[in-house]
FIKEDO-178248 format. One record per residue (C-alpha): residue number from 1; residue in three letters; x, y, z. Coordinates in steps of 0.1 Angstrom, whole numbers, plus 5000, padded with zeros to 4 digits. Example, Ala and Ser with C-alpha at 12.3 -4.5 7.8 and 13.67 -1.06 7.14 Angstrom:
+-----+------+------+------+------+
: pos : code :    u :    v :    w :
+-----+------+------+------+------+
:   1 :  ALA : 5123 : 4955 : 5078 :
:   2 :  SER : 5137 : 4989 : 5071 :
+-----+------+------+------+------+
END
This chain:
+-----+------+------+------+------+
: pos : code :    u :    v :    w :
+-----+------+------+------+------+
:   1 :  UNK : 5004 : 4998 : 5002 :
:   2 :  UNK : 5012 : 5032 : 4988 :
:   3 :  UNK : 5012 : 5061 : 5016 :
:   4 :  UNK : 5014 : 5100 : 5008 :
:   5 :  UNK : 5013 : 5125 : 5034 :
:   6 :  UNK : 5004 : 5159 : 5030 :
:   7 :  UNK : 5022 : 5181 : 5058 :
:   8 :  UNK : 4999 : 5213 : 5055 :
:   9 :  UNK : 4967 : 5197 : 5066 :
:  10 :  UNK : 4989 : 5166 : 5086 :
:  11 :  UNK : 4964 : 5142 : 5067 :
:  12 :  UNK : 4979 : 5110 : 5046 :
:  13 :  UNK : 4964 : 5088 : 5019 :
:  14 :  UNK : 4968 : 5050 : 5017 :
:  15 :  UNK : 4964 : 5041 : 4981 :
:  16 :  UNK : 4964 : 5002 : 4969 :
:  17 :  UNK : 4956 : 4993 : 4930 :
:  18 :  UNK : 4942 : 4957 : 4935 :
:  19 :  UNK : 4949 : 4928 : 4911 :
:  20 :  UNK : 4916 : 4933 : 4890 :
:  21 :  UNK : 4926 : 4968 : 4887 :
:  22 :  UNK : 4905 : 4982 : 4914 :
:  23 :  UNK : 4917 : 5015 : 4935 :
:  24 :  UNK : 4914 : 5017 : 4971 :
:  25 :  UNK : 4923 : 5046 : 4988 :
:  26 :  UNK : 4912 : 5055 : 5026 :
:  27 :  UNK : 4918 : 5087 : 5044 :
:  28 :  UNK : 4922 : 5077 : 5078 :
:  29 :  UNK : 4906 : 5105 : 5102 :
:  30 :  UNK : 4912 : 5095 : 5139 :
:  31 :  UNK : 4887 : 5104 : 5166 :
:  32 :  UNK : 4857 : 5111 : 5136 :
:  33 :  UNK : 4827 : 5091 : 5144 :
:  34 :  UNK : 4816 : 5096 : 5110 :
:  35 :  UNK : 4826 : 5069 : 5083 :
:  36 :  UNK : 4820 : 5076 : 5050 :
:  37 :  UNK : 4827 : 5054 : 5015 :
:  38 :  UNK : 4820 : 5063 : 4978 :
:  39 :  UNK : 4820 : 5035 : 4951 :
:  40 :  UNK : 4827 : 5055 : 4917 :
:  41 :  UNK : 4834 : 5043 : 4881 :
:  42 :  UNK : 4850 : 5065 : 4853 :
:  43 :  UNK : 4815 : 5067 : 4833 :
:  44 :  UNK : 4792 : 5094 : 4827 :
:  45 :  UNK : 4766 : 5111 : 4807 :
:  46 :  UNK : 4789 : 5117 : 4783 :
:  47 :  UNK : 4799 : 5082 : 4778 :
:  48 :  UNK : 4778 : 5071 : 4753 :
:  49 :  UNK : 4801 : 5060 : 4725 :
:  50 :  UNK : 4824 : 5036 : 4730 :
:  51 :  UNK : 4841 : 5003 : 4715 :
:  52 :  UNK : 4844 : 4972 : 4742 :
:  53 :  UNK : 4878 : 4958 : 4753 :
:  54 :  UNK : 4878 : 4929 : 4728 :
:  55 :  UNK : 4858 : 4941 : 4702 :
:  56 :  UNK : 4859 : 4965 : 4668 :
:  57 :  UNK : 4831 : 4980 : 4664 :
:  58 :  UNK : 4818 : 5007 : 4673 :
:  59 :  UNK : 4787 : 5007 : 4703 :
:  60 :  UNK : 4768 : 5036 : 4708 :
:  61 :  UNK : 4739 : 5035 : 4736 :
:  62 :  UNK : 4708 : 5061 : 4734 :
:  63 :  UNK : 4716 : 5096 : 4759 :
:  64 :  UNK : 4711 : 5090 : 4796 :
:  65 :  UNK : 4716 : 5051 : 4801 :
:  66 :  UNK : 4747 : 5059 : 4828 :
:  67 :  UNK : 4718 : 5081 : 4850 :
:  68 :  UNK : 4694 : 5051 : 4844 :
:  69 :  UNK : 4717 : 5022 : 4849 :
:  70 :  UNK : 4720 : 5036 : 4885 :
:  71 :  UNK : 4684 : 5043 : 4898 :
:  72 :  UNK : 4682 : 5002 : 4886 :
:  73 :  UNK : 4717 : 4994 : 4908 :
:  74 :  UNK : 4695 : 4993 : 4940 :
:  75 :  UNK : 4668 : 4964 : 4930 :
:  76 :  UNK : 4673 : 4928 : 4934 :
:  77 :  UNK : 4659 : 4896 : 4924 :
:  78 :  UNK : 4646 : 4891 : 4960 :
:  79 :  UNK : 4622 : 4921 : 4957 :
:  80 :  UNK : 4643 : 4939 : 4981 :
:  81 :  UNK : 4650 : 4977 : 4974 :
:  82 :  UNK : 4689 : 4980 : 4986 :
:  83 :  UNK : 4687 : 5018 : 4993 :
:  84 :  UNK : 4660 : 5007 : 5020 :
:  85 :  UNK : 4676 : 4980 : 5033 :
:  86 :  UNK : 4708 : 5004 : 5039 :
:  87 :  UNK : 4684 : 5030 : 5058 :
:  88 :  UNK : 4672 : 5001 : 5077 :
:  89 :  UNK : 4706 : 4999 : 5093 :
:  90 :  UNK : 4706 : 5033 : 5102 :
:  91 :  UNK : 4732 : 5045 : 5072 :
:  92 :  UNK : 4726 : 5075 : 5048 :
:  93 :  UNK : 4726 : 5058 : 5013 :
:  94 :  UNK : 4723 : 5075 : 4981 :
:  95 :  UNK : 4743 : 5078 : 4945 :
:  96 :  UNK : 4748 : 5100 : 4913 :
:  97 :  UNK : 4759 : 5106 : 4880 :
:  98 :  UNK : 4778 : 5133 : 4867 :
:  99 :  UNK : 4790 : 5139 : 4829 :
: 100 :  UNK : 4821 : 5116 : 4837 :
: 101 :  UNK : 4818 : 5097 : 4866 :
: 102 :  UNK : 4787 : 5071 : 4886 :
: 103 :  UNK : 4791 : 5071 : 4921 :
: 104 :  UNK : 4773 : 5049 : 4955 :
: 105 :  UNK : 4780 : 5060 : 4985 :
: 106 :  UNK : 4767 : 5058 : 5023 :
: 107 :  UNK : 4775 : 5074 : 5059 :
: 108 :  UNK : 4773 : 5064 : 5090 :
: 109 :  UNK : 4787 : 5060 : 5131 :
: 110 :  UNK : 4777 : 5030 : 5136 :
: 111 :  UNK : 4768 : 4996 : 5115 :
: 112 :  UNK : 4791 : 5002 : 5089 :
: 113 :  UNK : 4799 : 4968 : 5082 :
: 114 :  UNK : 4770 : 4957 : 5081 :
: 115 :  UNK : 4762 : 4979 : 5054 :
: 116 :  UNK : 4791 : 4973 : 5035 :
: 117 :  UNK : 4781 : 4941 : 5028 :
: 118 :  UNK : 4748 : 4957 : 5010 :
: 119 :  UNK : 4770 : 4980 : 4994 :
: 120 :  UNK : 4792 : 4960 : 4980 :
: 121 :  UNK : 4766 : 4935 : 4972 :
: 122 :  UNK : 4744 : 4953 : 4952 :
: 123 :  UNK : 4770 : 4974 : 4931 :
: 124 :  UNK : 4780 : 4941 : 4916 :
: 125 :  UNK : 4754 : 4921 : 4912 :
: 126 :  UNK : 4731 : 4941 : 4889 :
: 127 :  UNK : 4689 : 4930 : 4881 :
: 128 :  UNK : 4671 : 4940 : 4850 :
: 129 :  UNK : 4645 : 4929 : 4835 :
: 130 :  UNK : 4621 : 4942 : 4806 :
: 131 :  UNK : 4594 : 4946 : 4834 :
: 132 :  UNK : 4611 : 4966 : 4858 :
: 133 :  UNK : 4629 : 4984 : 4832 :
: 134 :  UNK : 4597 : 4995 : 4817 :
: 135 :  UNK : 4585 : 5006 : 4849 :
: 136 :  UNK : 4617 : 5030 : 4858 :
: 137 :  UNK : 4611 : 5047 : 4822 :
: 138 :  UNK : 4582 : 5061 : 4836 :
: 139 :  UNK : 4599 : 5074 : 4870 :
: 140 :  UNK : 4626 : 5090 : 4853 :
: 141 :  UNK : 4601 : 5098 : 4828 :
: 142 :  UNK : 4588 : 5124 : 4855 :
: 143 :  UNK : 4624 : 5131 : 4866 :
: 144 :  UNK : 4632 : 5148 : 4833 :
: 145 :  UNK : 4601 : 5170 : 4828 :
: 146 :  UNK : 4603 : 5182 : 4866 :
: 147 :  UNK : 4637 : 5193 : 4857 :
: 148 :  UNK : 4624 : 5209 : 4824 :
: 149 :  UNK : 4605 : 5228 : 4846 :
: 150 :  UNK : 4631 : 5238 : 4871 :
: 151 :  UNK : 4644 : 5275 : 4870 :
: 152 :  UNK : 4679 : 5273 : 4877 :
: 153 :  UNK : 4686 : 5239 : 4858 :
: 154 :  UNK : 4676 : 5254 : 4825 :
: 155 :  UNK : 4694 : 5282 : 4830 :
: 156 :  UNK : 4725 : 5264 : 4835 :
: 157 :  UNK : 4719 : 5236 : 4805 :
: 158 :  UNK : 4708 : 5269 : 4782 :
: 159 :  UNK : 4749 : 5280 : 4788 :
: 160 :  UNK : 4760 : 5248 : 4778 :
: 161 :  UNK : 4741 : 5246 : 4750 :
: 162 :  UNK : 4749 : 5278 : 4736 :
: 163 :  UNK : 4789 : 5272 : 4744 :
: 164 :  UNK : 4789 : 5236 : 4728 :
: 165 :  UNK : 4785 : 5227 : 4692 :
: 166 :  UNK : 4788 : 5189 : 4696 :
: 167 :  UNK : 4799 : 5177 : 4732 :
: 168 :  UNK : 4777 : 5157 : 4754 :
: 169 :  UNK : 4782 : 5181 : 4781 :
: 170 :  UNK : 4755 : 5201 : 4770 :
: 171 :  UNK : 4726 : 5175 : 4771 :
: 172 :  UNK : 4708 : 5169 : 4803 :
: 173 :  UNK : 4725 : 5139 : 4823 :
: 174 :  UNK : 4690 : 5119 : 4823 :
: 175 :  UNK : 4684 : 5124 : 4786 :
: 176 :  UNK : 4652 : 5127 : 4769 :
: 177 :  UNK : 4616 : 5111 : 4773 :
: 178 :  UNK : 4625 : 5102 : 4731 :
: 179 :  UNK : 4660 : 5085 : 4743 :
: 180 :  UNK : 4653 : 5069 : 4775 :
: 181 :  UNK : 4624 : 5049 : 4757 :
: 182 :  UNK : 4652 : 5032 : 4740 :
: 183 :  UNK : 4666 : 5015 : 4764 :
: 184 :  UNK : 4661 : 4978 : 4772 :
: 185 :  UNK : 4676 : 4953 : 4797 :
: 186 :  UNK : 4707 : 4944 : 4770 :
: 187 :  UNK : 4719 : 4985 : 4769 :
: 188 :  UNK : 4719 : 4984 : 4806 :
: 189 :  UNK : 4736 : 4948 : 4811 :
: 190 :  UNK : 4763 : 4958 : 4786 :
: 191 :  UNK : 4770 : 4995 : 4798 :
: 192 :  UNK : 4769 : 4975 : 4833 :
: 193 :  UNK : 4798 : 4946 : 4814 :
: 194 :  UNK : 4818 : 4972 : 4801 :
: 195 :  UNK : 4822 : 5003 : 4824 :
: 196 :  UNK : 4815 : 4984 : 4860 :
: 197 :  UNK : 4849 : 4969 : 4858 :
: 198 :  UNK : 4873 : 4969 : 4887 :
: 199 :  UNK : 4902 : 4983 : 4865 :
: 200 :  UNK : 4875 : 5012 : 4852 :
: 201 :  UNK : 4863 : 5019 : 4893 :
: 202 :  UNK : 4874 : 5037 : 4925 :
: 203 :  UNK : 4866 : 5033 : 4962 :
: 204 :  UNK : 4874 : 5060 : 4989 :
: 205 :  UNK : 4873 : 5054 : 5020 :
: 206 :  UNK : 4879 : 5081 : 5051 :
: 207 :  UNK : 4872 : 5079 : 5088 :
: 208 :  UNK : 4883 : 5067 : 5120 :
: 209 :  UNK : 4895 : 5030 : 5101 :
: 210 :  UNK : 4931 : 5010 : 5104 :
: 211 :  UNK : 4942 : 5012 : 5064 :
: 212 :  UNK : 4949 : 4978 : 5065 :
: 213 :  UNK : 4923 : 4961 : 5080 :
: 214 :  UNK : 4895 : 4984 : 5060 :
: 215 :  UNK : 4915 : 4972 : 5026 :
: 216 :  UNK : 4909 : 4934 : 5036 :
: 217 :  UNK : 4871 : 4939 : 5045 :
: 218 :  UNK : 4869 : 4952 : 5009 :
: 219 :  UNK : 4892 : 4924 : 4993 :
: 220 :  UNK : 4868 : 4899 : 5011 :
: 221 :  UNK : 4838 : 4912 : 4996 :
: 222 :  UNK : 4846 : 4916 : 4962 :
: 223 :  UNK : 4839 : 4892 : 4938 :
: 224 :  UNK : 4865 : 4872 : 4913 :
: 225 :  UNK : 4861 : 4894 : 4882 :
: 226 :  UNK : 4892 : 4904 : 4860 :
: 227 :  UNK : 4906 : 4935 : 4850 :
: 228 :  UNK : 4897 : 4944 : 4813 :
: 229 :  UNK : 4910 : 4962 : 4784 :
: 230 :  UNK : 4910 : 4998 : 4779 :
: 231 :  UNK : 4874 : 5013 : 4763 :
: 232 :  UNK : 4877 : 5036 : 4741 :
: 233 :  UNK : 4855 : 5062 : 4742 :
: 234 :  UNK : 4844 : 5086 : 4712 :
: 235 :  UNK : 4836 : 5119 : 4715 :
: 236 :  UNK : 4827 : 5145 : 4678 :
: 237 :  UNK : 4852 : 5169 : 4678 :
: 238 :  UNK : 4843 : 5201 : 4693 :
: 239 :  UNK : 4852 : 5238 : 4674 :
: 240 :  UNK : 4864 : 5263 : 4698 :
: 241 :  UNK : 4838 : 5289 : 4688 :
: 242 :  UNK : 4805 : 5291 : 4707 :
: 243 :  UNK : 4774 : 5285 : 4692 :
: 244 :  UNK : 4758 : 5316 : 4704 :
: 245 :  UNK : 4763 : 5344 : 4729 :
: 246 :  UNK : 4733 : 5352 : 4745 :
: 247 :  UNK : 4704 : 5329 : 4751 :
: 248 :  UNK : 4666 : 5338 : 4764 :
: 249 :  UNK : 4641 : 5318 : 4783 :
: 250 :  UNK : 4607 : 5327 : 4796 :
: 251 :  UNK : 4596 : 5316 : 4830 :
: 252 :  UNK : 4577 : 5318 : 4861 :
: 253 :  UNK : 4605 : 5334 : 4883 :
: 254 :  UNK : 4601 : 5364 : 4901 :
: 255 :  UNK : 4635 : 5375 : 4895 :
: 256 :  UNK : 4653 : 5369 : 4864 :
: 257 :  UNK : 4684 : 5345 : 4869 :
: 258 :  UNK : 4716 : 5345 : 4849 :
: 259 :  UNK : 4746 : 5323 : 4837 :
: 260 :  UNK : 4775 : 5336 : 4827 :
: 261 :  UNK : 4799 : 5310 : 4809 :
: 262 :  UNK : 4827 : 5310 : 4797 :
: 263 :  UNK : 4846 : 5279 : 4770 :
: 264 :  UNK : 4879 : 5269 : 4781 :
: 265 :  UNK : 4889 : 5254 : 4748 :
: 266 :  UNK : 4923 : 5253 : 4749 :
: 267 :  UNK : 4926 : 5229 : 4775 :
: 268 :  UNK : 4910 : 5204 : 4755 :
: 269 :  UNK : 4927 : 5210 : 4720 :
: 270 :  UNK : 4958 : 5205 : 4735 :
: 271 :  UNK : 4973 : 5170 : 4735 :
: 272 :  UNK : 4981 : 5164 : 4771 :
: 273 :  UNK : 4982 : 5187 : 4800 :
: 274 :  UNK : 4999 : 5174 : 4832 :
: 275 :  UNK : 4979 : 5169 : 4864 :
: 276 :  UNK : 4996 : 5195 : 4883 :
: 277 :  UNK : 4995 : 5218 : 4850 :
: 278 :  UNK : 4953 : 5213 : 4851 :
: 279 :  UNK : 4954 : 5220 : 4892 :
: 280 :  UNK : 4975 : 5257 : 4886 :
: 281 :  UNK : 4950 : 5267 : 4861 :
: 282 :  UNK : 4920 : 5255 : 4879 :
: 283 :  UNK : 4931 : 5279 : 4911 :
: 284 :  UNK : 4942 : 5306 : 4888 :
: 285 :  UNK : 4903 : 5310 : 4878 :
: 286 :  UNK : 4892 : 5301 : 4915 :
: 287 :  UNK : 4913 : 5334 : 4923 :
: 288 :  UNK : 4904 : 5351 : 4888 :
: 289 :  UNK : 4866 : 5347 : 4899 :
: 290 :  UNK : 4868 : 5365 : 4936 :
: 291 :  UNK : 4890 : 5393 : 4917 :
: 292 :  UNK : 4866 : 5398 : 4893 :
: 293 :  UNK : 4831 : 5395 : 4906 :
: 294 :  UNK : 4837 : 5377 : 4941 :
: 295 :  UNK : 4814 : 5390 : 4970 :
: 296 :  UNK : 4849 : 5413 : 4983 :
: 297 :  UNK : 4853 : 5426 : 4945 :
: 298 :  UNK : 4844 : 5460 : 4936 :
: 299 :  UNK : 4824 : 5451 : 4905 :
: 300 :  UNK : 4801 : 5431 : 4933 :
: 301 :  UNK : 4801 : 5461 : 4959 :
: 302 :  UNK : 4787 : 5482 : 4927 :
: 303 :  UNK : 4761 : 5459 : 4912 :
: 304 :  UNK : 4751 : 5452 : 4952 :
: 305 :  UNK : 4747 : 5493 : 4957 :
: 306 :  UNK : 4727 : 5498 : 4923 :
: 307 :  UNK : 4705 : 5469 : 4937 :
: 308 :  UNK : 4711 : 5448 : 4904 :
: 309 :  UNK : 4721 : 5419 : 4925 :
: 310 :  UNK : 4714 : 5409 : 4964 :
: 311 :  UNK : 4743 : 5376 : 4971 :
: 312 :  UNK : 4773 : 5368 : 4958 :
: 313 :  UNK : 4771 : 5347 : 4925 :
: 314 :  UNK : 4780 : 5312 : 4928 :
: 315 :  UNK : 4817 : 5303 : 4907 :
: 316 :  UNK : 4826 : 5274 : 4894 :
: 317 :  UNK : 4849 : 5258 : 4870 :
: 318 :  UNK : 4839 : 5227 : 4859 :
: 319 :  UNK : 4864 : 5209 : 4837 :
: 320 :  UNK : 4873 : 5169 : 4827 :
: 321 :  UNK : 4892 : 5153 : 4799 :
: 322 :  UNK : 4871 : 5162 : 4773 :
: 323 :  UNK : 4854 : 5201 : 4782 :
: 324 :  UNK : 4861 : 5227 : 4801 :
: 325 :  UNK : 4843 : 5262 : 4811 :
: 326 :  UNK : 4836 : 5283 : 4837 :
: 327 :  UNK : 4800 : 5293 : 4851 :
: 328 :  UNK : 4783 : 5322 : 4875 :
: 329 :  UNK : 4753 : 5320 : 4881 :
: 330 :  UNK : 4728 : 5340 : 4903 :
: 331 :  UNK : 4698 : 5363 : 4899 :
: 332 :  UNK : 4698 : 5400 : 4889 :
: 333 :  UNK : 4676 : 5424 : 4880 :
: 334 :  UNK : 4692 : 5434 : 4849 :
: 335 :  UNK : 4713 : 5406 : 4834 :
: 336 :  UNK : 4723 : 5422 : 4806 :
: 337 :  UNK : 4739 : 5450 : 4824 :
: 338 :  UNK : 4755 : 5429 : 4847 :
: 339 :  UNK : 4772 : 5411 : 4817 :
: 340 :  UNK : 4782 : 5443 : 4801 :
: 341 :  UNK : 4799 : 5450 : 4837 :
: 342 :  UNK : 4812 : 5418 : 4838 :
: 343 :  UNK : 4831 : 5425 : 4807 :
: 344 :  UNK : 4845 : 5458 : 4810 :
: 345 :  UNK : 4859 : 5446 : 4849 :
: 346 :  UNK : 4880 : 5421 : 4827 :
: 347 :  UNK : 4891 : 5448 : 4802 :
: 348 :  UNK : 4901 : 5470 : 4830 :
: 349 :  UNK : 4918 : 5440 : 4847 :
: 350 :  UNK : 4935 : 5432 : 4810 :
: 351 :  UNK : 4950 : 5465 : 4809 :
: 352 :  UNK : 4953 : 5478 : 4847 :
: 353 :  UNK : 4972 : 5446 : 4861 :
: 354 :  UNK : 4956 : 5430 : 4892 :
: 355 :  UNK : 4975 : 5441 : 4924 :
: 356 :  UNK : 4997 : 5420 : 4941 :
: 357 :  UNK : 4983 : 5426 : 4975 :
: 358 :  UNK : 4948 : 5416 : 4960 :
: 359 :  UNK : 4962 : 5389 : 4947 :
: 360 :  UNK : 4977 : 5377 : 4981 :
: 361 :  UNK : 4943 : 5378 : 4997 :
: 362 :  UNK : 4924 : 5361 : 4976 :
: 363 :  UNK : 4952 : 5336 : 4970 :
: 364 :  UNK : 4948 : 5330 : 5009 :
: 365 :  UNK : 4918 : 5329 : 5012 :
: 366 :  UNK : 4909 : 5301 : 4986 :
: 367 :  UNK : 4939 : 5277 : 5003 :
: 368 :  UNK : 4922 : 5284 : 5035 :
: 369 :  UNK : 4892 : 5269 : 5020 :
: 370 :  UNK : 4906 : 5238 : 5005 :
: 371 :  UNK : 4921 : 5233 : 5043 :
: 372 :  UNK : 4886 : 5236 : 5057 :
: 373 :  UNK : 4873 : 5206 : 5034 :
: 374 :  UNK : 4899 : 5183 : 5053 :
: 375 :  UNK : 4873 : 5190 : 5078 :
: 376 :  UNK : 4847 : 5169 : 5064 :
: 377 :  UNK : 4848 : 5137 : 5053 :
: 378 :  UNK : 4823 : 5137 : 5027 :
: 379 :  UNK : 4840 : 5162 : 5012 :
: 380 :  UNK : 4873 : 5144 : 5012 :
: 381 :  UNK : 4862 : 5111 : 4999 :
: 382 :  UNK : 4840 : 5125 : 4971 :
: 383 :  UNK : 4868 : 5153 : 4961 :
: 384 :  UNK : 4897 : 5122 : 4960 :
: 385 :  UNK : 4871 : 5102 : 4936 :
: 386 :  UNK : 4859 : 5130 : 4912 :
: 387 :  UNK : 4894 : 5143 : 4912 :
: 388 :  UNK : 4913 : 5108 : 4906 :
: 389 :  UNK : 4890 : 5104 : 4874 :
: 390 :  UNK : 4905 : 5136 : 4861 :
: 391 :  UNK : 4939 : 5121 : 4866 :
: 392 :  UNK : 4946 : 5142 : 4900 :
: 393 :  UNK : 4954 : 5134 : 4938 :
: 394 :  UNK : 4935 : 5160 : 4955 :
: 395 :  UNK : 4967 : 5169 : 4975 :
: 396 :  UNK : 4979 : 5185 : 4948 :
: 397 :  UNK : 4956 : 5216 : 4954 :
: 398 :  UNK : 4972 : 5222 : 4985 :
: 399 :  UNK : 5011 : 5218 : 4972 :
: 400 :  UNK : 5005 : 5237 : 4938 :
: 401 :  UNK : 4990 : 5270 : 4950 :
: 402 :  UNK : 5024 : 5278 : 4964 :
: 403 :  UNK : 5039 : 5277 : 4933 :
: 404 :  UNK : 5010 : 5301 : 4913 :
: 405 :  UNK : 5022 : 5339 : 4912 :
: 406 :  UNK : 5008 : 5371 : 4895 :
: 407 :  UNK : 5027 : 5366 : 4861 :
: 408 :  UNK : 5006 : 5329 : 4861 :
: 409 :  UNK : 4975 : 5345 : 4871 :
: 410 :  UNK : 4981 : 5376 : 4842 :
: 411 :  UNK : 4988 : 5345 : 4816 :
: 412 :  UNK : 4954 : 5328 : 4829 :
: 413 :  UNK : 4935 : 5357 : 4827 :
: 414 :  UNK : 4942 : 5366 : 4791 :
: 415 :  UNK : 4943 : 5332 : 4774 :
: 416 :  UNK : 4905 : 5325 : 4793 :
: 417 :  UNK : 4886 : 5351 : 4799 :
: 418 :  UNK : 4882 : 5354 : 4758 :
: 419 :  UNK : 4852 : 5380 : 4753 :
: 420 :  UNK : 4847 : 5357 : 4723 :
: 421 :  UNK : 4841 : 5325 : 4744 :
: 422 :  UNK : 4815 : 5340 : 4766 :
: 423 :  UNK : 4779 : 5334 : 4768 :
: 424 :  UNK : 4749 : 5348 : 4787 :
: 425 :  UNK : 4717 : 5327 : 4795 :
: 426 :  UNK : 4692 : 5348 : 4805 :
: 427 :  UNK : 4653 : 5332 : 4828 :
: 428 :  UNK : 4630 : 5360 : 4831 :
: 429 :  UNK : 4598 : 5360 : 4838 :
: 430 :  UNK : 4566 : 5358 : 4811 :
+-----+------+------+------+------+
END
């Protein structure tokens, strides 16, 4: 077992790759009552075209299969539902699907190993029939319609659709009513057998564990399954240009919602970016967003004093191996004016350069936020899993931030905050 220590937060990561290809990561937290485990597969909503290991022909499945599969994994052949079984043990269990991975998880203070029996059983034993697949279509169909009526989701999705021509990140993770109706049990089994192979999966555990003991407990619950070869994922080439700069939709909202998107196309066109460089870029963008429109920025104070915005916007840099973009979202009385002011502030910063004192203050604040995440076993485990599938060790964020200087941040400002790659999505009242 490899042990990686981080002296900045006095934490260690114990990591081992098993013979079947499964990666197990353990972050011991002595004295912490809560225990958390998450088991993920590097398979998300973007993976609808692929070549199965050992085959030559391309397989294409309907959009929404990864999410549909996540829903069906809890149903067992004996008629029970594993989510109900875990809840009865007093643990909080859940699952989720993203663009690039699917994860199953639970947290508890007691009955961890009893729950582990059920947890590792249902993830390794899918049960799909024509009847239970058809029944699920109705349930997921209602979920799709519910999200279509959800303004916060639509303003986000509209921004992605304005940025991307071909990349499936612009599509709803759940699929559409039309695509899920094409799903059958054979498609689910094919995707399960392709992507739920141990060599495409990782488990992260955080809590008061002895690393060797929990590793053995995981090993003895694994079924005998060999590692598969490489899954060839197929994505259409994405142009660097955005589709359109502005999209407006009318819905029932008390105040207009907006999302500003910035397409970071360079990250997906470069042949290979080292993990440390990805981390530095991510951190620099976080610093820049806080300087431009964060709660302590000049622009935010101006927008707030004018009554155009009443709370600090959410600011995220979302990226994977095939896409990358910035999203800034909130409510505003006049989103078009806010967007204009946002672009003006970026032009000013590019011309006048960022002040050293401001840069250092924001950098320290972001470092503090990353350190705080190590207080919560949930944050630790989720971050390590998500970062692992991007080829990143989460400790790198703590290490690389000290190497970021003002020159590098100004370089990222000029490269990423390109006005021709910006979009504005608005939801306003009918």
